[in-house]
LOGUZA-402365 format. One line per field, with one value per residue (C-alpha): residue in three letters; x, z, y. Coordinates in Angstrom, 2 decimals. Last residue first. Layout:
REM LOGUZA-402365
res <- ALA/...
c1 <- X/...
c3 <- Z/...
c2 <- Y/...
REM end
This chain:
REM LOGUZA-402365
res <- ARG/ARG/THR/ALA/SER/LEU/LEU/SER/GLN/PHE/LEU/THR/ASP/ALA/THR/SER/ILE/ILE/GLN/ALA/ALA/ALA/GLN/TYR/ALA/GLN/GLN/LEU/ARG/MET/LEU/ASP/ALA/ALA/GLU/GLU/ASP/LEU/ASN/VAL/GLY/SER/ILE/SER/ASP/ARG/ALA/ALA/GLN/ALA/GLN/ASP/GLN/LEU/VAL/GLN/GLN/ALA/GLU/ALA/SER/TYR/ASP/ALA/GLN/ARG/ALA/ALA/SER/GLY/VAL/THR/THR/THR/LEU/GLY/SER/ILE/ALA/GLY/ASN/LEU/THR/LEU/THR/GLY/GLY/ASN/LEU/LYS/ARG/ALA/ASP/ASP/LEU/ASN/SER/LEU/LEU/LYS/ALA/ASN/GLY/ASN/ASP/SER/SER/ASN/ALA/GLY/THR/PRO/GLY/LEU/ASN/PHE/ALA/ASP/GLY/ALA/ALA/PRO/ALA/GLY/ASP/LEU/THR/VAL/SER/TRP/GLY/ASN/HIS/THR/ILE/ALA/GLN/GLY/PRO/THR/TYR/THR/PHE/PRO/GLY/ALA/GLY/ASP/ILE/THR/TYR/GLN/ASN/ALA/ASP/ILE/PHE/GLU/ILE/VAL/SER/PRO/ALA/LEU/LEU/ASN/PRO/ASP/ALA/PRO/ASN/THR/VAL/THR/VAL/ALA/GLY/LEU/LYS/GLY/THR/GLY/THR/ASN/ALA/LEU/ASP/ALA/LYS/ALA/LYS/VAL/PRO/SER/ALA/ALA/ALA/ILE/ARG/SER/PRO/ASP/SER/ILE/ALA/VAL/LYS/ILE/THR/GLY/ALA/ALA/GLY/ALA/THR/PRO/GLN/LEU/LEU/PHE/ARG/ASP/ASN/THR/GLY/PRO/THR/THR/GLY/PRO/ALA/LEU/VAL/LEU/GLU/VAL/GLY/ASN/VAL/VAL/LEU/PRO/ASP/ALA/ALA/THR/GLY/THR/GLY/SER/VAL/PRO/ILE/PRO/VAL/GLY/THR/ASP/PRO/ASP/SER/ALA/VAL/TRP/ASN/SER/GLY/ASP/PHE/ARG/LEU/MET/VAL/ASN/LYS/GLY/ASN/LEU/ALA/GLY/LEU/ASP/GLY/LEU/THR/PRO/GLN/LEU/VAL/ALA/ASP/GLY/THR/ASN/GLY/SER/HIS/ALA/SER/ILE/GLN/PRO/ARG/PRO/ALA/THR/PHE/PHE/ASP/GLY/GLY/MET/GLN/GLY/TYR/GLN/ASP/MET/GLY/ALA/ARG/HIS/GLY/GLU/ASN/PHE/THR/GLU/ALA/LEU/SER/ILE/ALA/ILE/ARG/GLY/LEU/GLU/ALA/ILE/ALA/PRO/ASP/LEU/VAL/THR/SER/ARG/PHE/GLU/MET/LEU/GLY/GLY/ILE/GLN/GLY/GLY/LEU/ALA/ARG/LYS/ASP/LEU/THR/VAL/ARG/GLN/GLY/ASN/THR/GLU/LEU/ALA/VAL/GLN/LEU/ARG/GLU/PRO/ARG/TYR/PRO/ASP/ALA/VAL/THR/VAL/LEU/SER/SER/ALA/THR/ALA/GLY/VAL/VAL/MET/PRO/GLN/GLY/GLY/ALA/THR/PHE/VAL/ASN/ILE/GLN/GLY/GLY/ASP/GLN/GLN/VAL/ALA/THR/GLY/GLY/THR/TYR/GLY/ILE/LEU/GLN/SER/ILE/LEU/GLN/ASP/ARG/ARG/ASP/LEU/LEU/ASP/GLY/SER/ALA/ASN/ALA/ALA/ASN/ASN/GLY/ILE/ARG/GLY/ASN/LEU/GLN/ALA/ILE/GLU/LYS/ALA/LEU/ARG/ASN/VAL/GLU/GLY/VAL/ALA/SER/THR/LEU/GLY/SER/ASN/VAL/GLU/GLY/ASP/VAL/LYS/ASP/LEU/GLN/GLN/ASP/LEU/GLN/ASN/PHE/ARG/THR/VAL/LEU/ALA/ASN/ALA/GLN/ALA/LEU/VAL/SER/GLN/ARG/ASP/ALA/ALA/GLY/ALA/ALA/SER/SER/SER/LEU/ALA/SER/ILE/SER/ASP/PHE/PHE/GLY/SER/TRP/PRO/ALA/ALA/ILE/GLY/THR/ALA/LYS/GLU/SER/PHE/LEU/ASN/ASP/LEU/ARG/ASN/SER/LEU/VAL/SER/MET/GLN/GLN/LEU/ARG/ASN/LEU/GLU/GLY/THR/SER/ASP/LEU/LEU/ARG/ALA/THR/ALA/LEU/SER/ASP/ALA/MET/ARG/HIS/VAL/ASP/VAL/ILE/GLN/VAL/GLY/GLY/GLY/GLN/TYR/GLY/TYR/GLY/HIS/PHE/THR/GLY/ASN/ARG/ALA/ALA/PHE/GLU/THR/ARG/GLN/ARG/SER/TYR/GLY/PRO/THR/ASN/LEU/ASN/ALA/VAL/ASN/HIS/SER/VAL/THR/SER/LEU/ALA/ARG/GLN/PHE/ALA/LEU/LEU/ALA/SER/SER/GLY/THR/ALA/LEU/LEU/ASN/SER/MET
c1 <- -55.42/-54.72/-52.06/-54.61/-57.04/-54.48/-53.39/-57.04/-57.42/-54.34/-55.50/-58.92/-57.30/-55.01/-58.07/-59.94/-56.94/-56.66/-60.49/-60.19/-57.48/-60.00/-62.83/-60.33/-59.54/-63.21/-63.72/-60.69/-62.10/-65.53/-64.23/-61.77/-64.63/-66.85/-63.92/-63.40/-67.11/-67.20/-64.37/-62.74/-60.68/-56.98/-55.61/-58.62/-59.79/-56.80/-57.13/-60.91/-60.33/-57.77/-60.32/-63.05/-60.87/-59.95/-63.70/-64.28/-61.44/-63.46/-66.60/-64.91/-63.25/-66.42/-68.30/-65.50/-65.70/-69.47/-69.31/-66.53/-68.51/-71.70/-69.70/-68.29/-71.58/-73.52/-70.71/-70.52/-74.16/-74.31/-71.09/-72.54/-75.68/-73.32/-71.69/-68.08/-65.64/-65.28/-61.93/-63.09/-66.47/-68.56/-69.97/-73.55/-76.14/-77.46/-77.51/-80.30/-83.07/-81.12/-80.86/-84.58/-85.31/-83.03/-85.20/-88.64/-90.00/-93.37/-92.23/-93.32/-90.58/-88.34/-86.86/-84.01/-83.24/-82.34/-83.54/-82.87/-82.65/-82.72/-81.45/-79.61/-81.09/-80.67/-80.24/-81.54/-81.03/-79.53/-77.33/-77.34/-74.76/-74.96/-72.36/-72.50/-72.11/-71.92/-73.10/-72.78/-72.02/-74.68/-74.23/-70.95/-71.02/-68.16/-68.60/-69.17/-68.88/-70.35/-73.75/-75.50/-74.23/-73.35/-73.60/-71.86/-72.24/-76.01/-75.92/-75.58/-77.36/-78.38/-78.13/-79.82/-78.91/-80.90/-78.68/-79.54/-75.96/-74.22/-72.66/-71.38/-71.67/-74.03/-71.13/-72.16/-75.94/-77.60/-80.30/-82.26/-82.48/-83.47/-84.78/-83.07/-85.24/-84.67/-87.18/-87.30/-89.90/-91.29/-88.01/-86.86/-87.06/-84.60/-85.03/-82.24/-82.60/-83.51/-86.37/-86.42/-84.61/-86.19/-86.77/-90.50/-90.58/-89.24/-87.22/-83.71/-80.35/-81.25/-78.66/-75.38/-73.70/-73.85/-73.03/-69.95/-68.55/-65.53/-65.19/-61.65/-60.20/-56.84/-54.78/-52.07/-48.55/-45.76/-42.54/-40.84/-43.28/-46.10/-46.68/-49.85/-50.27/-52.60/-54.21/-52.23/-54.45/-55.53/-57.10/-58.64/-58.95/-56.50/-53.92/-53.51/-51.58/-52.89/-50.83/-52.35/-53.95/-50.59/-50.10/-46.99/-48.38/-48.40/-48.96/-48.59/-49.21/-46.27/-46.92/-46.95/-49.28/-52.09/-51.56/-51.17/-48.68/-48.30/-45.12/-45.17/-41.88/-39.32/-39.30/-40.57/-44.15/-46.43/-49.72/-51.25/-54.03/-57.39/-59.12/-62.26/-61.31/-61.78/-59.98/-63.26/-64.46/-61.49/-61.01/-62.89/-61.83/-59.29/-58.00/-54.77/-54.03/-50.33/-49.46/-46.25/-45.21/-47.62/-48.04/-51.83/-51.69/-53.72/-57.15/-58.60/-62.18/-63.31/-66.35/-70.05/-72.26/-75.45/-77.74/-79.73/-77.19/-78.56/-80.68/-80.81/-83.62/-86.89/-89.09/-89.93/-86.36/-83.90/-81.33/-77.53/-77.08/-79.18/-76.68/-73.69/-75.63/-76.67/-72.95/-71.49/-74.19/-74.44/-70.65/-70.21/-73.04/-71.20/-67.83/-69.36/-70.75/-67.40/-65.51/-67.81/-67.66/-63.92/-63.59/-65.93/-64.53/-60.78/-59.65/-62.65/-62.97/-59.24/-59.27/-62.37/-60.73/-57.34/-59.12/-61.12/-58.04/-55.12/-52.92/-49.75/-51.02/-54.05/-51.71/-50.13/-49.41/-46.33/-46.32/-43.08/-42.54/-41.26/-44.34/-47.50/-48.90/-51.34/-54.72/-56.39/-59.58/-61.52/-63.09/-59.56/-59.37/-55.89/-53.79/-56.09/-57.05/-55.50/-56.74/-54.50/-53.06/-50.74/-47.63/-47.53/-44.69/-44.46/-42.62/-43.09/-46.69/-48.08/-45.02/-45.39/-44.79/-47.24/-49.84/-49.42/-46.94/-47.48/-44.64/-45.25/-43.50/-42.54/-39.04/-37.44/-39.71/-43.04/-43.91/-47.66/-48.35/-50.50/-53.92/-55.08/-58.34/-58.65/-54.99/-56.06/-58.86/-56.55/-53.98/-56.63/-57.50/-53.84/-53.39/-56.30/-55.31/-51.81/-53.42/-55.75/-52.69/-51.18/-47.43/-44.78/-43.72/-44.15/-41.07/-39.76/-42.57/-46.19/-47.09/-45.29/-46.59/-50.18/-49.65/-48.50/-51.57/-53.89/-52.28/-52.39/-56.11/-57.15/-55.25/-56.85/-60.34/-59.85/-58.48/-61.52/-63.94/-62.22/-61.75/-65.49/-66.51/-64.51/-65.68/-69.26/-68.40/-67.60/-70.79/-72.60/-70.77/-71.77/-75.36/-75.09/-73.80/-76.56/-79.07/-77.60/-77.58/-81.22/-82.19/-80.52/-82.68/-85.98/-85.26/-84.79/-87.79/-90.02/-88.34/-89.11/-92.65/-93.30/-92.10/-94.49/-97.47/-96.81/-96.73/-94.91/-92.19/-94.76/-93.08/-89.56/-91.07/-91.83/-88.19/-86.98/-89.38/-87.89/-84.48/-85.48/-87.22/-84.34/-82.00/-84.65/-84.58/-81.00/-79.68/-80.16/-82.19/-85.66/-84.52/-82.09/-78.83/-76.80/-77.56/-77.61/-74.16/-73.05/-74.09/-72.71/-69.36/-69.67/-70.44/-67.88/-65.00/-65.44/-65.79/-62.57/-60.50/-62.01/-61.15/-57.63/-57.03/-58.63/-56.66/-53.21/-54.27/-55.63/-52.44/-50.35/-52.47/-51.97/-48.38/-48.14/-49.93/-51.77/-52.96/-52.02/-50.31/-51.13/-47.78/-45.90/-48.98/-47.95/-48.21/-47.23/-43.86/-42.82/-41.21/-39.78/-38.95/-37.15/-33.63/-34.77/-35.75/-36.90/-39.80/-39.84/-43.32/-44.70/-45.58/-48.92/-49.78/-52.84/-54.45/-55.68/-58.08/-57.36/-59.86/-59.94/-63.75/-65.26/-67.91/-66.50/-64.96/-66.79/-65.96/-62.18/-62.29/-64.23/-61.41/-58.80/-60.64/-60.93/-57.05/-56.48/-58.69/-56.83/-53.66/-54.86/-56.32/-53.22/-51.04/-53.07/-53.43/-49.49/-48.99/-51.63/-49.96/-46.53/-47.80/-49.25
c3 <- -79.91/-76.64/-78.23/-80.60/-77.93/-75.76/-78.85/-79.56/-75.89/-76.22/-79.21/-77.72/-74.62/-76.71/-78.45/-75.31/-74.10/-77.16/-77.07/-73.46/-74.99/-77.60/-75.03/-72.92/-76.19/-76.71/-73.40/-73.46/-76.54/-75.17/-71.94/-73.56/-75.66/-72.57/-70.73/-73.60/-73.65/-69.83/-69.56/-66.22/-65.32/-64.92/-67.92/-69.38/-65.81/-64.84/-67.67/-66.93/-63.33/-64.11/-66.49/-64.01/-61.38/-63.72/-64.38/-60.73/-60.17/-62.29/-60.45/-57.05/-58.24/-59.48/-56.35/-54.09/-55.97/-55.76/-51.91/-51.37/-53.47/-51.47/-48.22/-49.60/-51.09/-47.85/-45.98/-48.36/-48.46/-44.54/-44.68/-47.39/-45.27/-42.41/-44.55/-45.81/-46.64/-43.20/-42.42/-43.15/-41.38/-40.25/-43.47/-42.30/-44.33/-41.61/-39.48/-41.32/-39.21/-36.20/-37.63/-38.20/-34.77/-33.25/-34.61/-34.11/-31.52/-30.04/-26.62/-23.49/-21.33/-22.08/-25.31/-23.35/-24.34/-27.13/-27.74/-30.83/-30.70/-33.48/-32.18/-35.37/-38.23/-39.20/-42.95/-44.29/-43.02/-39.52/-38.62/-35.22/-33.18/-29.69/-27.18/-25.02/-28.02/-31.77/-34.46/-37.89/-40.81/-43.44/-43.40/-41.77/-38.18/-36.20/-32.45/-29.91/-27.48/-24.38/-23.46/-23.31/-26.82/-28.68/-32.48/-35.25/-38.95/-39.46/-36.50/-32.64/-33.11/-29.87/-29.29/-26.08/-24.11/-21.64/-20.33/-21.75/-23.15/-20.22/-18.84/-22.44/-22.65/-25.71/-27.71/-31.29/-30.77/-33.82/-33.80/-37.05/-38.99/-37.47/-39.65/-40.16/-42.25/-40.02/-37.69/-34.59/-32.12/-31.99/-30.85/-32.71/-31.10/-30.72/-29.16/-27.53/-26.58/-30.20/-29.73/-30.51/-27.47/-26.75/-23.14/-23.45/-25.04/-21.80/-22.27/-22.91/-23.44/-26.43/-26.68/-28.54/-27.07/-29.84/-32.62/-30.79/-30.97/-32.93/-33.15/-31.97/-31.60/-29.98/-29.50/-26.83/-26.53/-23.88/-25.56/-22.50/-19.38/-19.12/-15.76/-13.76/-10.96/-12.80/-15.90/-19.12/-21.19/-24.77/-27.34/-30.45/-33.77/-35.61/-32.92/-30.10/-26.85/-24.29/-23.22/-20.02/-18.97/-19.54/-22.41/-24.01/-26.96/-30.76/-32.93/-36.64/-37.98/-38.84/-41.32/-39.50/-42.13/-40.02/-36.73/-38.42/-36.38/-33.42/-31.23/-27.58/-26.22/-23.68/-23.23/-26.74/-25.59/-28.19/-29.69/-32.56/-34.09/-35.53/-38.21/-37.35/-39.44/-36.77/-38.06/-38.50/-35.17/-33.41/-29.85/-28.81/-25.50/-24.58/-21.20/-21.16/-18.31/-17.66/-15.40/-17.01/-18.28/-21.12/-22.45/-22.67/-24.90/-23.58/-25.13/-26.03/-26.89/-28.05/-26.30/-27.23/-27.00/-24.95/-27.38/-26.77/-24.65/-22.93/-24.15/-22.25/-19.98/-20.68/-19.65/-23.24/-24.29/-25.45/-28.17/-28.55/-26.60/-29.24/-32.00/-30.03/-29.15/-32.85/-33.94/-31.28/-31.34/-35.07/-35.32/-32.74/-34.64/-38.02/-36.53/-35.05/-38.60/-40.08/-37.50/-37.78/-41.49/-41.45/-39.11/-41.27/-44.73/-44.65/-41.35/-40.93/-44.45/-44.80/-41.61/-42.95/-46.43/-45.10/-43.28/-46.30/-48.56/-47.97/-44.84/-43.98/-45.18/-42.90/-39.96/-38.17/-34.57/-34.14/-31.48/-30.84/-29.71/-33.13/-34.76/-33.51/-35.88/-34.61/-35.66/-34.10/-32.07/-30.86/-27.28/-25.93/-27.56/-27.29/-27.18/-29.63/-28.12/-29.65/-32.17/-32.93/-36.07/-36.02/-37.60/-39.33/-39.58/-42.07/-44.71/-43.76/-43.47/-42.38/-43.01/-43.09/-46.45/-46.36/-48.40/-46.20/-46.96/-47.84/-48.11/-50.29/-50.15/-53.43/-53.73/-54.24/-52.50/-53.84/-53.02/-52.26/-52.22/-50.23/-49.42/-45.83/-45.97/-49.63/-49.21/-46.78/-49.05/-52.05/-49.82/-48.70/-52.43/-53.31/-50.51/-51.33/-55.07/-53.95/-52.01/-54.81/-57.26/-54.77/-54.29/-56.27/-57.97/-54.69/-53.30/-50.58/-48.02/-49.22/-45.65/-43.91/-46.55/-45.84/-42.12/-42.86/-45.04/-42.24/-39.69/-42.00/-42.80/-39.14/-38.33/-41.03/-40.09/-36.51/-37.67/-39.98/-37.18/-34.92/-37.69/-38.69/-35.03/-34.70/-37.89/-36.76/-33.60/-36.03/-37.86/-34.52/-33.51/-36.87/-36.11/-32.52/-34.12/-36.55/-33.78/-31.77/-34.67/-35.39/-31.74/-32.03/-34.90/-33.62/-30.25/-32.29/-34.31/-31.07/-29.58/-32.54/-32.74/-29.15/-29.98/-33.08/-30.98/-28.37/-30.97/-29.68/-32.52/-35.13/-38.41/-37.02/-35.46/-38.98/-39.91/-36.71/-37.80/-41.14/-39.47/-37.48/-40.34/-42.74/-40.35/-39.64/-43.38/-44.02/-41.22/-42.84/-41.64/-42.95/-45.80/-46.98/-48.05/-44.74/-43.85/-47.36/-47.93/-44.81/-45.87/-49.26/-47.72/-45.88/-48.89/-51.20/-48.85/-48.21/-52.04/-52.54/-50.12/-51.36/-54.94/-54.08/-52.34/-55.22/-57.87/-56.53/-56.09/-59.62/-60.95/-58.88/-60.05/-63.73/-63.31/-61.58/-64.29/-63.40/-65.10/-62.53/-64.40/-63.66/-64.59/-66.28/-66.99/-69.03/-72.42/-74.07/-74.56/-73.71/-76.36/-79.91/-81.62/-81.93/-81.34/-78.52/-78.39/-75.02/-74.63/-72.98/-72.11/-74.25/-72.36/-71.40/-69.41/-67.58/-67.29/-64.15/-63.80/-61.25/-58.53/-56.70/-55.98/-56.69/-59.16/-62.02/-59.35/-60.27/-64.01/-63.23/-61.13/-63.85/-66.30/-63.94/-63.38/-67.23/-67.29/-64.74/-66.56/-69.69/-68.22/-66.71/-70.01/-71.99/-69.61/-69.87/-73.61/-74.05/-71.54/-73.29/-76.82/-75.36/-73.78/-77.16
c2 <- -23.05/-21.21/-18.86/-17.38/-16.46/-14.87/-12.77/-11.72/-10.85/-8.56/-6.93/-6.08/-4.72/-2.45/-1.25/-0.53/1.39/3.25/3.95/5.38/7.72/8.74/9.38/11.47/13.42/13.90/15.13/17.45/19.00/19.49/20.93/23.18/24.74/25.09/26.67/29.23/30.06/30.33/32.75/32.69/35.81/35.82/37.42/39.44/39.53/41.78/44.20/44.29/44.99/47.86/49.34/49.15/50.65/53.57/54.25/54.05/56.59/59.09/58.51/58.86/62.10/63.48/62.56/63.92/67.19/67.34/66.74/69.31/71.75/71.22/71.78/75.07/76.38/75.80/77.46/80.34/80.98/81.34/83.39/85.80/86.30/87.16/89.79/89.51/92.25/93.82/92.20/88.74/89.21/92.15/93.46/94.10/92.35/90.05/93.35/94.95/94.07/95.30/98.74/98.92/97.76/100.27/103.19/101.49/104.08/102.69/103.68/101.98/103.43/106.40/107.77/109.54/113.24/115.50/119.05/121.06/124.89/127.65/130.92/131.85/129.80/126.05/125.33/122.01/118.42/117.91/114.96/113.26/111.30/109.85/108.60/111.85/114.21/114.11/116.47/114.79/117.19/118.00/121.66/122.50/123.87/125.10/124.62/127.34/125.69/124.40/125.73/122.36/121.88/125.08/126.03/127.91/128.26/129.19/131.27/130.98/127.67/125.65/122.06/121.03/117.85/115.53/112.83/109.44/108.82/110.28/107.08/106.25/102.47/102.76/104.42/105.64/105.61/107.13/109.77/109.89/113.17/116.49/119.14/122.64/125.07/127.97/129.77/127.57/128.55/125.01/123.71/120.53/117.31/114.40/110.94/108.91/105.31/104.19/101.65/97.85/96.96/93.47/93.25/93.56/90.18/88.58/85.42/86.97/85.40/83.27/80.37/79.55/76.56/74.09/76.46/77.28/73.86/74.89/78.60/79.71/76.22/76.77/73.70/74.11/73.06/72.91/73.18/74.50/74.40/76.92/78.67/79.27/81.73/84.09/82.57/83.40/85.65/84.82/87.28/85.90/87.66/85.27/85.58/87.98/87.08/89.41/92.71/94.15/90.85/89.16/86.89/88.35/89.90/89.16/86.02/85.67/82.17/79.71/77.02/73.66/72.12/70.43/72.23/75.70/77.61/79.89/80.74/81.96/83.24/82.42/78.44/77.71/78.13/76.47/77.42/75.40/77.21/75.95/77.98/79.98/83.03/85.67/88.90/90.84/89.55/91.32/90.28/87.16/85.66/82.95/82.00/80.09/77.87/76.80/74.04/73.00/69.59/69.21/65.68/65.68/68.75/71.65/72.50/75.79/76.78/80.14/81.54/81.46/84.49/84.12/86.06/89.12/90.86/93.88/96.72/100.03/100.37/102.33/99.31/98.88/98.25/100.65/100.19/100.21/97.02/95.30/96.33/94.93/91.78/91.28/91.57/89.54/86.70/86.52/86.43/83.63/81.57/82.29/81.40/78.24/77.06/77.80/75.77/72.64/72.80/73.22/70.21/68.02/68.79/68.61/67.22/64.71/63.80/63.05/60.80/58.80/58.67/57.60/54.71/53.64/53.67/55.74/56.25/58.19/61.44/61.34/61.30/58.18/57.94/55.58/52.92/50.90/47.27/46.17/47.51/49.26/51.75/54.50/55.69/58.67/58.78/61.81/61.96/62.61/66.08/67.53/64.29/62.61/59.26/56.12/53.51/50.54/49.21/46.04/44.84/41.44/39.09/36.14/38.23/41.90/42.87/46.28/48.25/52.09/53.48/56.44/54.51/51.55/48.81/44.99/42.63/39.50/36.13/34.62/33.52/36.86/39.37/40.61/44.22/45.16/48.87/51.41/52.17/51.45/49.90/48.75/47.79/45.19/43.93/43.72/41.94/39.49/38.77/38.30/35.86/33.86/33.79/32.39/29.77/28.76/28.57/26.16/26.76/25.33/28.73/30.45/28.83/31.07/30.22/29.73/28.68/31.56/34.06/32.69/33.40/36.84/37.46/36.21/38.47/41.51/40.71/40.40/43.57/45.62/44.41/45.54/48.90/49.28/48.86/51.24/53.90/53.61/54.10/57.21/58.51/57.59/59.94/62.89/62.32/62.52/65.82/67.17/66.21/67.90/71.03/71.00/70.64/73.46/75.94/74.86/75.45/78.87/79.74/78.41/80.32/83.47/82.77/82.44/85.50/87.75/86.39/87.36/90.88/90.96/89.66/92.32/95.10/98.24/98.11/97.65/98.18/97.35/94.24/92.98/93.47/91.65/88.74/88.68/88.49/85.47/83.64/84.06/82.36/79.71/78.90/79.20/77.03/73.52/70.71/71.00/73.12/70.61/72.17/71.95/68.24/67.06/68.47/67.05/63.46/64.16/64.66/61.33/59.21/60.94/60.79/57.22/56.61/58.45/56.49/53.24/54.09/55.06/51.84/49.77/51.53/50.87/47.13/46.93/48.27/45.87/42.95/43.99/44.31/40.85/38.99/35.94/32.70/30.09/27.07/23.41/21.89/19.13/16.91/13.81/12.30/9.11/7.70/4.05/1.77/2.40/-0.85/-4.29/-2.94/-0.77/2.81/4.46/6.78/10.27/11.60/14.36/17.47/19.05/22.20/22.50/25.95/27.65/30.64/33.23/33.66/37.07/36.90/33.49/33.87/31.52/29.29/26.18/26.81/27.04/23.83/22.04/22.96/21.73/18.46/18.02/18.55/15.90/13.42/14.31/13.46/10.23/9.06/10.19/8.31/5.14/5.35/5.45/2.69/0.34/1.07/0.40/-2.77/-3.77
REM end
């Protein structure tokens, strides 16, 4: 009877514990990272006496946490990569919308400006058309400025994102280290809930930094970033901090502090959300800023060059239409010398907008890509007579300044240029729509020679506006202002004093052609026609790319980066879902399964209670018999 009571009591306690475990599983159905638990039963050892077998029953030997280290590791790897790609996707799409939307992109005001120049070429003396050109020009530079400001704001958001993420990483790393300390070297006996909490924190940490989690003998887990930097080792946590970029203090970088040392990390050393922020900035944002600046510089240089070749309504040669931005260069904060490099634009066709690292090795200047370290060709010594030339930019060392050995400078040829471009004139009459030189055939000419358009080849020629006379000795010879004779071939260009003109037909002996300044208040539209076609001038990439092509290329490049980030994030989401499903198939709570266990254990509990009740009935019967 006592044997029956002991067996029933052990069963009752075991099934009560098992029911508690099932209810714990159901209660944590929606708890992130929870791993279901399962009770494991074992028979209790009884003893055999001469009068029978006594003791026995059942006992709980373990409440087992259902987890698989391989499934968990796969999910961790996928989590870091998914967060990186999603961060890239979100920010890249913001840039794509900025450039592709008509209300915010550059294409609409760009077209409006060149359309206004085309309209001016049809009515060069029209005051309204001239005013329209200035209005459209101001609208265009305003859009350039606004876009640059928006890109700066996105850069600021990257800084904010890094600061926020670093704070979360440090909190998570510290808590993981504390849990490692509590769990110690005997994870087998640790609470399943405690282990779940640690795994969930590790998943969140790797979501920020990427990387891996490695379990030590005994159960403590070390966490490393995507670049192998230790974030948690046993019960010790490292810290991330944000530090100022040594070239651009307004921009933040991420550094690791461990064992009293601080190491600045690049985008290759971090994955997850932080890695996505840094990768977006270096591979999408910075190239977009640089290319937008290159377009702004190219517009200013190309249009200014054409505008200086025309004449305004005051009879003066045209000046700069736009205020042309200049390349930027920043010295490293750790430089030991006092060198100041002064950059100017050299060859527009060689300007690619990419950043360049310049370093003085003690005797010569060397250039390289700041991201990859790949050498970049550089020539010159840095003097005014022999400037340094790299990627279309010329640099002169300021007099009286000297670089120290290994001093470094970051050259940004076009970054920020879109934010500084302005319209240089405000008077519509200053628009140089006319050709500065006009040509007229003598009325007494007897040949069939007819003057074509006069083209300015050198607007800086001091004799450009001096009157000149072309006289033909015969059909094959001519003089200019009495100088010559020069051989003439039909269709050839005749050049003099910074201008060039071509004759159609056949001039006869004695034919004369007079050239002179166009003068004030002219309705001539020769230069306006040239200006209206400058958007199709092949000025970039060594003369192979037009300004219109550069605009389209920028929009396409940003859009392509956004699409690629989307596709990659979508593909990674599928892998993440598969990894999550694999983990959940082992560790997830299934309500149907738990309900079945609940009913089975409830029945077993009731049966165990019935055993105790039976034992009690038998005992009472025995007592009653002995009292008679």
